[in-house]
Wavefront OBJ file of the C-alpha trace (Angstrom):
o trace
v 22.341 6.295 -17.880
v 25.186 6.101 -15.487
v 26.117 2.412 -14.217
v 25.294 3.242 -10.616
v 21.871 4.876 -11.379
v 21.156 1.764 -13.761
v 21.875 -0.443 -10.779
v 19.790 1.439 -8.230
v 16.931 1.557 -10.616
v 17.026 -2.191 -11.457
v 17.172 -3.032 -7.568
v 14.019 -1.017 -7.065
v 12.076 -2.486 -9.758
v 13.170 -5.855 -8.592
v 12.074 -5.197 -5.292
v 8.803 -3.713 -6.352
v 8.071 -7.050 -8.364
v 9.234 -8.671 -5.145
v 6.195 -7.479 -3.334
v 3.944 -9.279 -5.816
v 5.738 -12.532 -5.532
v 6.105 -12.460 -1.789
v 2.429 -11.600 -1.200
v 1.380 -14.278 -3.568
v 3.719 -16.856 -2.246
v 2.645 -16.009 1.469
v -1.182 -16.188 0.472
v -1.148 -19.121 -1.704
v 1.641 -21.287 -0.324
v 1.340 -20.823 3.396
v -1.811 -20.299 5.756
v -0.976 -16.685 6.694
v -4.321 -14.692 6.133
v -4.297 -11.382 4.243
v -5.034 -9.256 7.216
v -2.146 -10.568 9.123
v 0.067 -10.197 5.962
v -0.970 -6.565 5.532
v -0.232 -5.588 9.319
v 3.132 -7.418 9.319
v 4.053 -5.830 6.009
v 3.242 -2.283 6.986
v 4.715 -2.516 10.579
v 8.054 -4.009 9.152
v 8.095 -1.459 6.460
v 7.473 1.495 8.922
v 10.235 0.353 11.088
v 12.780 -0.112 8.305
v 11.843 3.499 6.663
v 11.896 5.116 10.082
v 15.406 3.785 10.751
v 16.634 4.795 7.481
v 15.044 8.366 7.683
v 16.590 8.727 11.191
v 20.158 7.335 10.138
v 20.016 10.172 7.394
v 18.633 13.170 9.512
v 18.110 12.225 13.271
v 17.111 15.912 14.210
v 14.323 16.305 11.598
v 10.677 15.570 12.739
v 8.460 12.895 11.093
v 6.061 13.820 8.124
v 3.250 12.442 6.265
v -0.629 13.016 6.894
v -3.831 11.006 7.733
v -5.352 11.238 4.166
v -2.045 9.745 2.503
v -1.965 6.969 5.119
v -5.626 6.183 4.453
v -4.720 5.618 0.831
v -1.568 3.798 1.641
v -3.554 1.444 3.847
v -6.306 0.889 1.022
v -3.639 -0.068 -1.275
v -1.825 -2.438 1.112
v -5.064 -4.132 2.104
v -6.483 -4.460 -1.267
v -3.216 -5.724 -2.578
v -3.074 -8.620 0.114
v -6.625 -9.674 -0.225
v -6.522 -9.547 -4.189
v -3.375 -11.839 -4.178
v -5.394 -14.623 -2.476
v -6.877 -15.329 -5.737
v -4.761 -13.557 -8.334
v -1.489 -14.801 -9.982
v 1.558 -12.450 -9.378
v 1.933 -11.176 -12.842
v -1.785 -10.633 -13.450
v -2.158 -8.835 -10.187
v 1.024 -6.498 -10.890
v -0.521 -5.871 -14.430
v -4.085 -4.708 -13.023
v -2.368 -2.776 -10.100
v -0.039 -0.897 -12.548
v -2.770 -0.203 -15.075
v -5.178 1.158 -12.125
v -2.245 3.469 -11.069
v -1.443 4.801 -14.131
v -5.087 5.280 -15.201
v -5.719 7.225 -11.930
v -2.830 9.693 -12.448
v -3.578 10.001 -16.127
v -7.304 10.635 -15.311
v -6.190 13.254 -12.730
v -4.186 15.098 -15.114
v -6.975 15.455 -17.567
v -9.498 16.528 -14.808
v -6.755 19.120 -14.115
v -6.808 20.444 -17.541
v -4.211 18.350 -19.355
v -5.271 17.395 -22.776
v -4.437 14.344 -24.593
v -3.076 14.447 -28.174
v -3.900 11.760 -30.705
v -1.132 9.540 -29.968
v -2.032 9.727 -26.217
v -5.542 8.870 -27.013
v -4.475 5.879 -29.012
v -2.303 4.673 -26.161
v -5.050 5.129 -23.553
v -7.552 3.270 -25.706
v -4.769 0.489 -26.281
v -4.523 0.128 -22.598
v -8.069 -0.065 -22.081
v -8.405 -2.697 -24.758
v -5.841 -4.663 -23.016
v -7.705 -4.515 -19.579
v -10.856 -5.580 -21.470
v -8.999 -8.555 -23.108
v -7.678 -9.450 -19.572
v -10.907 -9.321 -17.878
v -13.477 -10.694 -20.146
v -14.967 -14.004 -19.200
v -13.179 -17.059 -20.108
v -11.210 -19.972 -18.589
v -8.162 -18.140 -18.226
v -9.784 -14.757 -16.920
v -8.708 -13.731 -13.366
v -11.179 -13.848 -10.440
v -13.407 -10.819 -10.699
v -13.366 -10.227 -6.965
v -9.519 -10.259 -6.816
v -9.373 -8.209 -9.951
v -11.763 -5.459 -8.434
v -9.843 -5.565 -5.047
v -6.632 -4.883 -7.102
v -8.292 -2.191 -9.046
v -8.963 -0.449 -5.743
v -5.538 -0.792 -4.480
v -4.209 0.637 -7.656
v -6.414 3.596 -7.300
v -5.383 4.071 -3.947
v -1.761 4.106 -4.650
v -2.274 6.561 -7.503
v -3.934 8.804 -5.033
v -1.030 8.351 -2.526
v 1.445 9.272 -5.353
v -0.424 12.346 -6.428
v -0.530 13.595 -2.950
v 2.938 12.769 -2.272
v 4.439 15.132 -4.864
v 6.728 17.845 -3.620
v 5.955 17.112 0.132
v 9.653 17.196 1.460
v 11.972 14.156 1.928
v 9.854 11.254 0.426
v 11.739 8.862 2.651
v 10.528 10.556 5.798
v 7.008 11.096 4.395
v 6.607 7.488 3.545
v 7.912 6.302 6.820
v 5.327 8.549 8.539
v 2.780 7.446 6.391
v 3.575 3.685 7.011
v 3.410 4.305 10.795
v -0.125 5.943 10.503
v -1.314 3.211 8.367
v -0.045 0.401 10.560
v -2.645 1.005 13.355
v -5.594 0.740 10.545
v -4.068 -2.599 9.410
v -4.020 -3.849 12.901
v -7.665 -2.893 13.207
v -8.392 -5.099 10.310
v -6.439 -7.960 11.875
v -8.598 -7.556 15.099
v -11.825 -7.740 13.012
v -10.421 -10.876 10.985
v -9.092 -12.536 14.119
v -11.845 -15.379 13.764
v -10.095 -16.193 10.499
v -6.421 -15.410 11.181
v -3.758 -18.045 10.843
v -0.054 -17.725 10.910
v 2.757 -20.033 10.106
v 6.768 -19.582 9.991
v 7.156 -19.091 6.292
v 3.964 -17.000 5.989
v 5.253 -14.365 8.495
v 8.866 -14.624 6.867
v 7.398 -13.643 3.501
v 5.297 -10.788 5.041
v 8.478 -9.369 6.983
v 10.559 -9.514 3.886
v 8.064 -7.746 1.813
v 7.771 -5.086 4.311
v 11.300 -4.624 5.428
v 13.193 -5.323 1.971
v 10.697 -5.040 -0.905
v 9.005 -2.114 0.512
v 11.279 -0.310 2.964
v 14.597 -0.785 1.069
v 12.994 -0.844 -2.287
v 11.314 2.461 -1.594
v 14.612 3.925 -0.119
v 16.292 2.821 -3.227
v 13.714 4.515 -5.508
v 13.648 7.678 -3.697
v 17.692 7.655 -3.783
v 17.620 7.489 -7.622
v 14.645 9.360 -8.534
v 16.306 12.854 -8.651
v 18.725 11.497 -11.455
v 15.838 10.404 -13.675
v 13.902 12.494 -16.070
v 10.137 12.079 -15.664
v 9.795 10.092 -18.834
v 12.353 7.583 -17.602
v 11.017 7.320 -13.978
v 7.553 6.420 -15.730
v 9.030 4.307 -18.356
v 11.088 1.994 -16.154
v 8.148 1.087 -14.017
v 6.579 -0.689 -17.035
v 9.073 -3.548 -16.154
v 7.323 -4.448 -12.986
v 4.588 -6.290 -14.275
v 6.712 -8.020 -16.574
v 9.166 -8.922 -13.767
v 6.376 -10.082 -11.440
v 5.125 -12.313 -14.314
v 8.447 -13.911 -15.042
v 9.028 -14.346 -11.251
v 5.738 -15.916 -11.051
v 6.404 -18.365 -13.748
v 9.854 -19.314 -12.748
v 9.403 -19.157 -8.868
v 5.848 -19.952 -8.153
v 5.204 -22.308 -11.196
v 2.367 -19.948 -12.555
v 0.957 -20.567 -16.087
v 1.755 -18.111 -18.856
v -1.219 -17.671 -21.022
v -1.790 -16.059 -24.491
v -4.365 -13.771 -22.996
v -1.969 -12.316 -20.420
v 0.651 -11.883 -23.016
v -1.695 -10.037 -25.361
v -3.285 -8.095 -22.583
v 0.197 -7.026 -21.340
v 1.380 -6.037 -24.667
v -1.589 -3.802 -25.197
v -1.615 -2.339 -21.622
v 1.923 -1.750 -21.346
v 2.445 -0.275 -24.661
v -0.584 1.874 -24.491
v 0.512 3.505 -21.084
v 4.138 3.914 -22.558
v 2.715 5.748 -25.354
v 0.897 8.064 -23.170
v 3.585 8.831 -20.590
v 6.280 9.028 -23.467
v 4.103 11.734 -25.241
v 3.219 13.529 -22.268
v 6.713 13.843 -21.379
v 7.513 15.446 -24.678
v 9.970 12.830 -26.051
l 1 2 3 4 5 6 7 8 9 10 11 12 13 14 15 16 17 18 19 20 21 22 23 24 25 26 27 28 29 30 31 32 33 34 35 36 37 38 39 40 41 42 43 44 45 46 47 48 49 50 51 52 53 54 55 56 57 58 59 60 61 62 63 64 65 66 67 68 69 70 71 72 73 74 75 76 77 78 79 80 81 82 83 84 85 86 87 88 89 90 91 92 93 94 95 96 97 98 99 100 101 102 103 104 105 106 107 108 109 110 111 112 113 114 115 116 117 118 119 120 121 122 123 124 125 126 127 128 129 130 131 132 133 134 135 136 137 138 139 140 141 142 143 144 145 146 147 148 149 150 151 152 153 154 155 156 157 158 159 160 161 162 163 164 165 166 167 168 169 170 171 172 173 174 175 176 177 178 179 180 181 182 183 184 185 186 187 188 189 190 191 192 193 194 195 196 197 198 199 200 201 202 203 204 205 206 207 208 209 210 211 212 213 214 215 216 217 218 219 220 221 222 223 224 225 226 227 228 229 230 231 232 233 234 235 236 237 238 239 240 241 242 243 244 245 246 247 248 249 250 251 252 253 254 255 256 257 258 259 260 261 262 263 264 265 266 267 268 269 270 271 272 273 274 275 276 277 278 279
């Protein structure tokens, strides 16, 4: 992989992991409420993505659609409300597992069949999820876990709908614009519990403008240079980076349960996508 491609991929994965860290920091270390975090993230992301899209092609109209925007909103809202209670690494692992499970299940429904190695990988990933979620002292909160699963399913749907729909940066910018009023509507409904402070707002804006806006732009810039198996495999690093960031930056504990579940889920998904790509 050329050094420039490797650098852009690395920056994009750090940005994706940074979303988890910024959300967890805002929702556990400041008074900012999850509805406000969602609105600020989507609005700032829309602004940056629209600016990037405009600078690249001023004369082209906006893109995106209502269904994809709804999926994006469900992802962003579920993500924010889940991180009220989930550690950064655990949330990223559940999110990633749900995204991949959604996309693999859709492929199976559309007629793609799994060979023995892929079935083994899928079973490994499911076993890892069971290990992570089973009751115990170190089990993540059920409510937050279910919200993050819903966020992952929504992001999987968004990803599936976004295949081959023209300029992905412009499409994402349009969908961020359409999703922002939905988030603002939730903020209005949540107004009685709303709370803001300076650092919470900063974390939310950085999450939207840099980790989402710039991160997605970097990813879309480098994506054409990657084979499908490379694109799928490098995303396996996001939960690991989020977990390391949570430990080093946020002081979150590293548990044996999380390590075992991570190895099972990431190894299983890697086996499925690697075999699927014919490597």
